[in-house]
N, C-alpha and C positions, 0 to 999 in steps of 0.2 A: 673402731678404725686401727689403733692401734696395735691390734692385733694384727692385722693386716698389713699394715707400716712397717712392722717386725718380719712378718713371714716375705715382705717384698724384697725388703733389704737383704733379706738372706738369700735371696733367690737372686739376685742380680750378680753373687759372687760367683767365681768360676767352679767348673764341677770338680774339680782335681784340690780347690783348698776349702767348699763348702761341706759338710756335713748333711745328710736327710734332712728336708726339710720336717716341721714340726706338724704334721697330716697322717692321717692314717689312711694308706692304700687299702682298696679292695675290688679283689677280681671277682667278679658275677659269673658263678659258675651253674648255678640253680635252675635252669631254666629245663623246659621240655626237648627243646632241640626235635622238632617233628618235621622238619627238613633232611632231617640228619636221621630219617626213622627211630626217632626217639634214642637215640644215642648220648653217653654223656660226652659233649663238648671235650671239657675238659682232660679225658682220658685217651683223647685220639691222637692217634702219634704222628710227628713232623720230625723226620730226620732224627728216627730212634730214641724220641723223646715223646711225655705225652703234651700236648699243648699246653696246659697248666706252666709245666715244667718253663717253658719260655718266658711265657707273662710273668713268673715270679721271679726269673733270672732279669728281665729286663726292669719293673717295678719295685723290688725289694730295696735297691741301692737308692732310690729316691727318695725313702718316704722314714717316716720314724718309726712305723707298726707297720702289719701286711696282715689283714684278713682275709679269707677264703668264704664266698658264699654260697653256700652248698644246702642240697637237697635229697640226695643221697650219694654213696658212694662216703661217704664221710670219714671210715678209716682209712680208705685211700687216699684221701688229703690230707690227712692229716700228718702224713708219712712226709712230706715238706716240711713240718717244724711249725708252721704257718698255724694261730688260733682259726679253727673252723666255725663257723657260724651257719647254724640253718632258720631260714626264713619264721619270723613270727606269727607273720599272716602264711596259714597252711595253705595247699590245693596250688602250686604254682601259678602262683597270682602274676607273675612277669617278674620282669628287673625292679621296678620300684619297690617289693616286697623287701627284697634282698639290700635295696639302698637302705630301707627304712630299717632293717635288724643291723645294718653297719651303722648306720647313724646312731641308733641307740647303743652299741658296743663297742664305739669309739674309743679310745684313749688319749684323745687330741680334739683340740675344736674344730678340726675340719676333715671330712672323709674325702678321699679321691680314687675315683671310679674308672676302672676298665673292665671290659667283657675277658673271658677265658680264654677267647680264642684271638688275642693281640700279641702276635709273635713279634711281629717288629716292632713296639712300643719305642719310642726315640727316647733317648737317655735324658732330653733336657723338656720331658712332658711335664712331670711336676711342676719346675720352674716357672713355664710357659704359661700354664693355668694358673699360677697362685700371682704372676706378675698382671695378669690381666683384671686382678680384681682391684687392684689400685689403680690401675691405667682407669677403668672406668667405674669406679667408684662403687661396684658392685655388690650384692652378696653370695653371687653364685657365678664359675662362668663353665662354658660350656664348648667344647673343641669343634672346629667347623672346616671341612674339605670340599672343594667347587661350589662353595654359596651353602650346602647343605651343611646342618646341624647334628654331629654324631653324638645324639644326648646319654649315650652310656659311657661315655669319656668325659666324666663333668667332676666338679669341686665342688662340695656343699659343707656349709656348716652345719655343726650338730644339732644348733638351736632350731635348725628346722625340721628337726624331729616332729614335733606336733603338728604342725600346719600337713605334713605328709602322713601321718594317720589317719585325720581327718578327712584329706582327700582319697585317701583309699577307702576309708568307711564309706564314705559317700557314694562309691564305683562311679570314680571320673576317668578320664582318659588316661592316657598312655605318661612315658618319662617326657616325650616333647610339649605335650602339653601342661606340663606341672613347672616343667623350668621356665614355659612364657611368661609363667603367673610372677615370676621373680627376677624379670627382666635381666638376663644373663650378659656377662663380660663373655662375647663369642670370639676364639681363640684360632686364629686363620692358621691351618697348617699345612700352604699350597707348598712348602718345600719339602711335605713328604708324601707324595705322592701315590708310593708304596703301601702306605700304611694302613690305610683303612680298607684293607680288603675284608670284605664280608666271608668267612667259614660257615657257610649255611647248609652245602650239600657235599656229599660227595665227591662231584667232580670239582666242586671247590676248594676239597682239600687234595684233591689228586694234582691242582695246577699248582699249589703250592709247596709239594713237595718235589713236584718236577723241576719245577723255577729255582728253589730255595738253595742260596751258595752260587748260583749263577752269573750274578751283576745286577739282576732282575729283581731281587730281593735284601734283604736284612740280616743276616743269619748273627 
């Protein structure tokens, strides 16, 4: 708990005074994106830039190091200057496979996850997720909006990598079920109604492009 306490004390400082938290951020960009016709979500354009660029810009200032979890177009992702990691579990095993690889690769005791289609990530995301660990004396934390968990927005200790490896090897369920096993602190983001937009289809992307920067989004 000493490590959590240290992180939490750091998180209480104002954004202008505190350097990035000693956690590893990982942007999950390794999925199939079947509802996008198999197109790599991280490469999709938004306001003249790929989606991954918006996520990097939002998350990088909040963390000590930033990883990109990807299974294709690796050279493209490497252009952004972040370490690119590929799932150790082959065959597009879903976000848990990317999370496991991040837990194994991280250079800090905690990993903070976001999907690659999160261009509206708030600047206080990391601090709120860390603060919840001490508040609830929890091992992990998960973001929540409108009563629903957002399981790919989570803060996880690297110490859980063996547990997650066993879970995947057993063919268990998805991220939500695995998180429930660890009784996460739930972090409500009711003040960020526009944040949890799911860019799953071409229509979702077209809507976001059309509303970007007109007061209904947060560029």
